[in-house]
N, C-alpha and C positions, 0 to 999 in steps of 0.2 A: 228723495234725500232730504229736501228742504222741509217736507212735511214732518219728518222724524225728528229734525232739530226742533221745529216749533212746538211739537208735542212734548219733546224733552223739556223745553222752557216752560210749558204750562204745568208740567208735573212737578218740577222743581218749584215753581211759585206756589202751587198748592201745598206742597210740603212744607216750605218755609212758613206760609201763613197759618198752617195748622200747628206747627211747632211755636210759633210766637203767640199765637191766640190761646192755645190749649195747653200743650205739653210744658212749656217753660214756666208758666204761673204755677201750674200744678206741682212741678218739681221744686220750685221755690218754696211754695207752701209746705211740702212734704219735708223739705229740709229744716224748715223753721219749727213747724208744729208736730212733725211726727207724720202719721198716716193722714190722708185727706180723702175725704168721700167724693165720688164723682157725682156731679150734678145729676138729679134725677129729673126725668120729664113729667110734667103734670098731664093728666088726661081729663077730659071734660067730665064733669060732675064728681071729681075726686076731692076729698077733704084733706085738710092738713091738721094735725094735732099741734098747735102751736105750743102749748106748755111742754109737749114731749120733746119738741125740737130745742126749746130753750134749755131743758135739763141736760140733753145731749151735749149741746154746745158748751154749757157751763161745767159739765163734768170732765170735759177734755181740756180744762184750763192750762194754759201754758205756765201761769204763775204758779200753780200747785207743784208743777214739776221742778220748777227753779228754787222753790222756797227753801229746800234742805241745803242747797248750796249756798244761799244767802245767809242762813243761820250759822252754817260752819265757817263762813268767811267772817261773819261779825264775831263769832267766838274766838277765832284766830287772832283777828285784830286786838280784842280786848286782852288776850293772853299776851300779845307782843307789848302792848302798853303797859301792862302790869309789870312785865319783866323789865322794861326799860325804866319805869318808875322806881323799882326796887334798886337797879343798878345805879341810877342817879343818887338815890339816898345813901347807898353805900359809898359812892364816890365823894359825896359831901362829907361823909365821916372821915374818909381817908384824907381828904384835904385838911380838914381840922387838925388831924394827927400829924401831917406833913408840915403844917404851920407851927406846931408845937416843937417839932425835931428841928426846924430852921432857927427858931428862937434860941434853943439850947446851943446849937452849932455856932451862932453869932456870939452868944455870951461867953462860951467856953472856948475862947481862942487858945490855941497850944502855946506852951511857955517858950520852946525853942522852935519857931517856925522854920521850915526848910523849903526846899523846891518842890517837894512832894506835896506839902501843904498848900502851896501857892497854886500848883496845877489842880489840885483837888478842888479848892474854892473858885477857881475861874471856871472850871467845867461846871460846878454847882451853879455859879452865878449865871452862866449861858443857858443852862437847862432851866433855871428859874425864870430867866427873861422870856425865854420861848414859852414856857408854860403860863406866865403872866400874860402875853399877848393873846394866847388861845383863851384864857380865861375871860380877858377883857371883850374878846369877840362874842363869847359865850353870853356875857353879861349884857351886852347890847342886843342880842337876839332875844334873850329872856325878858328884858325890859320892854321891847317892841312887842313881844307876844303878850305880856301882862297889860300893857296899855292897850292894846287891841281888844284884849278880852274885857277890860273895864269899859271901853266905849261901847262895845256891842251890848254890855249888860245895862248900860245906862238908860238907853231909850226904851228897850224892851222890859227893863225892869220898872221904868215908870209906867209904860203902858200897861203892864201887868198889875201894878199896884193900883192905878187910877182908872184903867179901863178906857172906854171910849171918850170919857170926858178929857182925858189927856191927848189921845190920838187924833180925835176930830175937833179939838178946840180951835177957835178962829186964830188965836195967837200961834199956834202950833202949825196951822196951815199956812200962814203968812211966812213963818220962819222957814218952812220947807219948800215953798215955791221956787221954781226956777225963774230967773229973770233979773 
């Protein structure tokens, strides 16, 4: 009975070792890259065609299988950005038109104002205040975005214009050193 338990332990150990060393890595590679060729044994005096091996490995490139998805994602992102840009342009035109209508409403006050007019203008005022707060927040965001864009363009624009004489100059090195 004791020998049976010992042999059972050895068999389990061998199975686990085989799974950890061979099966799990092969399964992982198969999941990542598709099919995986099993390692082949080399025999004495056997030659290997290295050029053929390179072509086989390069032909089964993981990058080539992903490239259509990357291209589709880039196209989708560009389309979304174009749509948002067009929507922002339309919103800008609407805001200009809204501004003109507010100017008219302020200048053309009713002759005999009543409770209706008072309620209407109070509602309009609260709506415009809420809209103004949102616009001010958007303005802050846009200013931060525009300032960051200018800062990023500043260094690289100078580098592009002057090349390594700008990037590797002694003055620039001293200015950008930490310490």
